[in-house]
LODO-555539 format. One line per field, with one value per residue: x, y, z of N, C-alpha, C in turn. Coordinates in steps of 0.2 Angstrom, whole numbers. Atoms other than C-alpha are relative to their C-alpha. Example, Ala and Ser with C-alpha at 12.3 -4.5 7.8 and 13.67 -1.06 7.14 Angstrom:
residues 2
n_u = 4:-4
n_v = -6:-6
n_w = 0:-1
ca_u = 62:68
ca_v = -22:-5
ca_w = 39:36
c_u = 4:-4
c_v = 6:5
c_w = 0:3
END
This chain:
residues 239
n_u = 6:-2:5:-2:6:1:5:4:6:-1:-6:-2:-7:-3:1:-6:0:-1:5:1:7:1:1:6:5:7:3:-4:0:6:-1:-5:2:5:-3:-4:5:3:-5:-2:6:-1:6:1:0:6:2:-3:3:7:-1:-2:2:-6:1:-3:-6:-4:0:-4:-7:-2:-2:-7:-5:0:-4:-7:-3:0:5:6:-2:6:0:4:5:1:6:1:-6:0:2:-5:1:-6:0:-5:-5:-2:4:0:7:4:0:6:0:-5:1:-5:-6:2:2:-5:4:7:2:-2:-7:2:-6:-3:4:-2:-6:0:4:-4:-5:3:1:-7:-2:4:-2:-7:1:5:6:-3:5:0:-5:-6:0:-2:-7:-5:1:-3:-7:-2:-2:3:5:-2:6:0:7:3:3:6:-1:-1:6:4:-3:1:7:1:-3:4:6:-3:-2:-6:-3:6:-1:1:-2:-5:2:-5:-3:-2:-3:1:-3:-3:6:5:6:6:-2:2:-6:1:-3:3:6:-2:-7:-4:0:4:7:4:6:3:5:6:4:1:-5:-6:0:1:-6:0:-3:-7:-3:-3:3:7:1:2:6:6:5:0:-6:-4:-1:7:2:3:-6:-5:0:-1:7:4:-2:2:7:1:-2
n_v = 4:7:4:4:5:1:-4:4:3:7:1:8:2:7:5:2:7:4:0:7:2:6:3:-3:5:-1:-6:-6:-1:-3:-7:-4:-1:-4:-7:-1:-1:-8:-4:-6:-3:3:3:-1:6:3:2:6:6:1:3:6:4:3:-3:-6:2:3:-5:-5:3:0:-7:-1:4:-3:-7:3:2:-6:1:-6:-5:-4:-5:-5:-4:-6:0:6:1:6:7:2:3:2:0:4:-5:-1:-7:-7:-1:-4:-6:0:2:-3:-7:-3:-3:-5:4:4:5:-1:-7:-5:-3:-7:-3:1:-4:-7:-1:0:-7:-5:1:-2:-8:-3:1:-5:-8:-2:0:-5:4:6:5:6:3:-3:1:7:1:-4:4:5:-2:-2:7:-2:5:7:3:-1:-2:0:-7:-1:-2:-7:-4:0:-5:-7:-1:-1:-7:-5:-1:-4:-6:-2:-1:-2:3:-5:2:-5:-4:0:-7:-1:6:6:1:7:5:0:-4:4:5:-1:-2:-3:-5:-2:-4:-7:-2:1:8:2:2:-6:1:6:0:1:6:7:5:-2:1:7:4:3:-5:1:7:4:6:-1:3:6:-1:1:2:7:3:0:-7:-2:-5:3:3:-4:-4:-7:-3:1:-5:-6:0:-1:-7
n_w = 0:2:3:5:1:8:3:5:-2:1:2:0:-1:2:-6:-4:2:-5:-5:-2:1:0:-7:-3:-2:4:-2:2:7:2:-2:5:7:-1:0:7:5:0:3:-3:-4:-6:-3:-7:-4:-2:6:0:-5:3:7:0:-6:-4:-7:-2:-2:6:4:-4:0:7:2:-4:3:7:-1:-1:6:5:6:0:-4:-2:2:-4:4:-2:-3:-5:-2:-5:3:2:7:2:7:2:0:7:1:-5:-1:4:-4:-2:-7:-4:2:5:-3:-5:-7:-2:-4:-1:-2:4:-2:0:0:6:5:-2:2:8:3:-1:5:6:1:1:7:3:-3:3:7:2:4:2:1:-4:1:-3:-8:-2:1:-5:-7:2:0:-7:-4:-6:-2:2:4:7:2:7:2:-3:-8:-1:3:-5:-5:4:1:-7:-1:4:-4:-5:2:-1:6:5:6:5:7:3:7:5:0:-7:-4:2:6:0:-1:6:0:-3:-4:-8:-5:-5:-4:-7:0:-1:2:-5:0:-6:2:1:-3:2:5:-3:4:-3:1:-3:-8:-2:1:7:5:-1:-2:5:2:2:7:-2:-4:2:-4:-4:0:-6:-2:2:-5:-6:-5:0:-6:1:2:-7:-3:3:-1:-7:-2
ca_u = 69:71:58:60:42:39:27:21:4:11:29:33:49:60:54:66:72:77:60:55:38:40:41:24:10:-7:-14:1:0:-19:-16:-1:-10:-25:-15:-4:-21:-26:-9:-7:-24:-19:-32:-39:-36:-55:-58:-45:-54:-71:-64:-54:-62:-45:-47:-41:-26:-20:-23:-13:2:2:3:18:26:23:31:46:49:47:33:20:21:9:3:-6:-23:-27:-45:-43:-27:-32:-36:-22:-20:-7:0:13:31:33:20:20:3:-9:-9:-28:-24:-9:-14:1:16:6:4:15:9:-8:-7:-7:11:6:24:31:17:20:38:36:23:35:49:37:33:52:55:41:47:65:60:46:36:38:29:24:37:50:45:47:64:71:64:73:90:89:91:81:70:73:57:55:40:28:21:4:10:17:2:-8:4:3:-16:-17:-6:-17:-33:-23:-20:-2:2:-8:-11:-9:-7:8:5:22:28:38:41:33:44:52:35:24:8:-7:4:-1:12:13:18:18:2:12:29:36:32:20:3:-10:-28:-37:-50:-68:-78:-83:-68:-55:-62:-67:-53:-58:-51:-34:-33:-21:-31:-47:-45:-47:-62:-78:-94:-92:-73:-59:-56:-74:-82:-91:-74:-64:-59:-54:-71:-80:-70:-75:-93:-92:-84
ca_v = 33:14:6:-8:-16:-24:-15:-29:-37:-54:-59:-78:-83:-98:-113:-119:-136:-142:-139:-155:-157:-175:-177:-169:-178:-180:-166:-154:-158:-155:-138:-133:-137:-128:-112:-113:-113:-95:-89:-70:-68:-79:-89:-87:-101:-103:-104:-118:-128:-125:-131:-146:-152:-154:-152:-136:-145:-154:-139:-127:-141:-143:-124:-123:-137:-129:-112:-122:-129:-112:-118:-104:-88:-77:-62:-46:-40:-22:-25:-41:-38:-51:-65:-76:-78:-88:-88:-100:-92:-93:-78:-60:-55:-45:-26:-29:-37:-28:-11:-9:2:14:0:-8:-24:-19:-1:15:22:40:45:38:46:63:61:58:73:84:78:80:98:102:95:106:122:120:116:129:119:101:86:70:61:73:72:53:54:67:55:40:50:56:39:46:30:12:9:8:19:18:33:29:29:46:52:47:57:72:71:71:87:96:92:99:114:113:112:118:107:117:114:120:134:130:148:156:145:132:132:115:107:101:112:104:93:92:100:106:121:127:135:150:158:153:134:135:128:141:143:127:123:123:107:90:81:92:88:70:57:49:64:61:42:33:18:26:17:1:6:-2:-5:-24:-25:-28:-9:-1:14:3:-4:11:19:35:38:32:45:59:54:54:72
ca_w = 34:33:21:11:9:-8:-19:-31:-28:-33:-34:-37:-29:-34:-24:-12:-19:-2:6:15:6:4:24:26:36:28:38:34:16:15:24:13:-3:3:8:-8:-18:-12:-19:-14:-5:10:21:38:51:54:35:35:49:39:22:29:45:54:73:81:90:74:64:76:77:58:55:67:58:41:47:54:38:29:18:24:33:43:36:44:35:36:41:52:62:76:64:59:40:31:14:5:6:-13:-13:-7:0:-11:-7:-6:11:17:10:-1:2:13:27:38:48:45:50:40:40:43:47:31:20:29:26:7:5:13:1:-14:-9:-7:-24:-31:-21:-28:-46:-47:-60:-62:-69:-61:-70:-64:-46:-47:-56:-43:-28:-37:-39:-21:-14:1:1:1:-9:-27:-30:-45:-55:-48:-29:-32:-41:-26:-14:-27:-28:-9:-8:-21:-10:4:-5:-3:-21:-37:-52:-68:-87:-97:-110:-117:-114:-100:-86:-95:-110:-106:-104:-119:-121:-110:-101:-81:-69:-53:-42:-24:-18:-12:-16:0:-2:13:14:8:14:15:1:6:0:5:-3:5:23:23:24:8:-1:4:7:-4:-5:-11:-28:-18:-8:-11:-2:1:-1:11:11:13:22:33:41:39:56:49:41:57:66:54:55:74:74
c_u = 1:-6:2:-5:-1:-7:-5:-5:1:6:1:7:2:-2:6:1:2:-6:-3:-8:-2:-1:-7:-5:-5:-3:4:0:-7:0:5:-4:-6:3:4:-5:-2:5:1:-6:0:-7:0:-1:-8:-3:3:-4:-7:1:3:-2:5:-1:5:8:5:1:6:8:2:3:7:5:2:5:7:4:0:-4:-6:3:-7:0:-5:-5:-1:-7:-1:6:0:-1:6:-1:7:1:7:6:2:-3:1:-8:-3:0:-8:-1:5:-1:5:6:-2:-1:6:-3:-7:-3:2:6:0:7:4:-4:1:6:1:-4:4:6:-3:-1:7:2:-4:2:7:0:-6:-6:2:-6:0:6:7:1:3:7:5:-1:6:8:2:3:-2:-4:3:-6:0:-7:-2:-2:-7:0:1:-5:-5:2:-2:-8:-2:2:-4:-7:2:1:7:4:-5:2:-1:2:5:-3:5:4:3:3:-1:3:3:-5:-4:-6:-5:2:-1:7:-2:5:-2:-6:1:7:5:0:-4:-7:-5:-6:-3:-6:-6:-4:1:6:7:-1:-1:6:1:4:7:3:3:-2:-7:-1:-2:-6:-6:-5:0:8:3:1:-7:-1:-3:6:5:0:0:-7:-6:1:-3:-7:-2:1:-5
c_v = -7:-4:-4:-6:-1:3:-5:-4:-8:-1:-8:0:-7:-4:-3:-8:-5:0:-8:-2:-7:-4:2:-6:1:6:7:1:2:8:4:1:5:8:3:2:7:5:7:3:-3:-3:1:-6:-3:-2:-7:-5:-1:-4:-7:-4:-2:3:5:-2:-2:5:4:-4:0:6:2:-4:3:6:-2:-1:5:-1:5:5:3:6:5:3:7:2:-5:-2:-6:-7:-2:-2:-2:0:-4:5:1:6:5:2:6:7:1:-2:3:8:3:3:5:-4:-3:-4:2:7:6:4:8:4:0:4:7:1:1:6:5:0:2:8:4:-1:5:7:1:0:5:-4:-6:-5:-5:-4:3:0:-7:-1:3:-4:-6:2:2:-5:1:-5:-6:-4:2:3:0:6:0:2:8:4:1:5:7:3:2:7:6:1:4:7:2:1:1:-5:5:-3:4:3:-1:7:2:-6:-6:-2:-7:-5:0:4:-6:-5:2:1:2:5:1:5:7:0:-3:-8:-2:-1:7:-2:-6:0:-2:-5:-6:-4:2:-1:-7:-3:-3:4:0:-7:-2:-6:1:-4:-8:-1:-1:-2:-6:-2:0:7:3:5:-3:-4:5:5:7:4:0:6:6:1:2:7:4
c_w = -3:-2:-5:-2:-8:-2:-5:4:1:-3:2:2:-1:6:2:-1:6:5:1:-2:1:7:3:2:-4:2:-3:-7:-3:2:-5:-7:0:0:-7:-5:0:-2:4:4:7:2:7:3:0:-7:-2:3:-5:-6:1:6:5:7:2:2:-6:-5:2:-1:-8:-3:2:-4:-7:0:2:-6:-6:-7:0:5:3:-2:4:-5:3:4:7:3:5:-3:-4:-7:-2:-8:-1:-1:-8:-2:4:0:-5:4:1:7:4:-1:-4:4:5:7:2:6:2:2:-5:2:-1:0:-7:-5:1:-3:-8:-2:1:-5:-7:0:0:-7:-4:0:-4:-7:-3:-3:-2:-1:5:-1:3:7:1:-2:6:7:-1:1:7:5:7:3:-2:-3:-7:-2:-7:-1:4:8:0:-2:5:6:-4:0:7:2:-4:4:7:-1:1:-6:-5:-6:-6:-7:-3:-6:-4:-1:7:4:-1:-6:-1:0:-6:3:3:4:8:3:6:3:7:0:2:-1:5:1:6:-2:-1:4:-2:-4:4:-5:3:-1:3:8:2:-1:-7:-5:0:2:-6:-3:-2:-6:1:4:-3:5:4:-1:6:2:-2:6:6:5:0:7:0:-2:5:5:-3:1:7:2:-3
END
């Protein structure tokens, strides 16, 4: 699976010394400074017009020119895919607007998530008892992904597997099969000896999409990611 999406919410790139900033028109300079001031959060074209009062035809022409000069780039937001947002090329868009590693061009990459979940289950099944750090280390050594995962991201996947009842979260006793793991350390094992999915859990968090959503930590009532705008939550309510 070919994935190479950046995971940092804000990465500053080295400015291009050959960028023709000096040759910008007055309108291009106004727009560029405005877009650059938003850093990794980007800005919608309608907000540009509201803040600058530049006519539509001039604004669109100026944006095309800035893109051609590689000073700005268009980004896709997870909640407003049809709205054009722009960001200065020296910044990478925040995961608050892109959804982070689990999204591609504004859409939840379910194929990638499911592949990673299966990979984690395979690791746990083969190693019997494993810690979060050991799962991450095995993934990195396997070179199965072109993405550098963080501990938090693998924890999100593992938590989803626990809620799916595919794996069990246990604490080490320091004895027997836990003899290599410190006492009290959280670790994971398959829910069944064959490594197959056990009977589903009964409970609200096991059934609603929020319980297995990797972006639950970013979800707030009035945020970019919220229950009010979540298509998965709406579908669950309709069901």
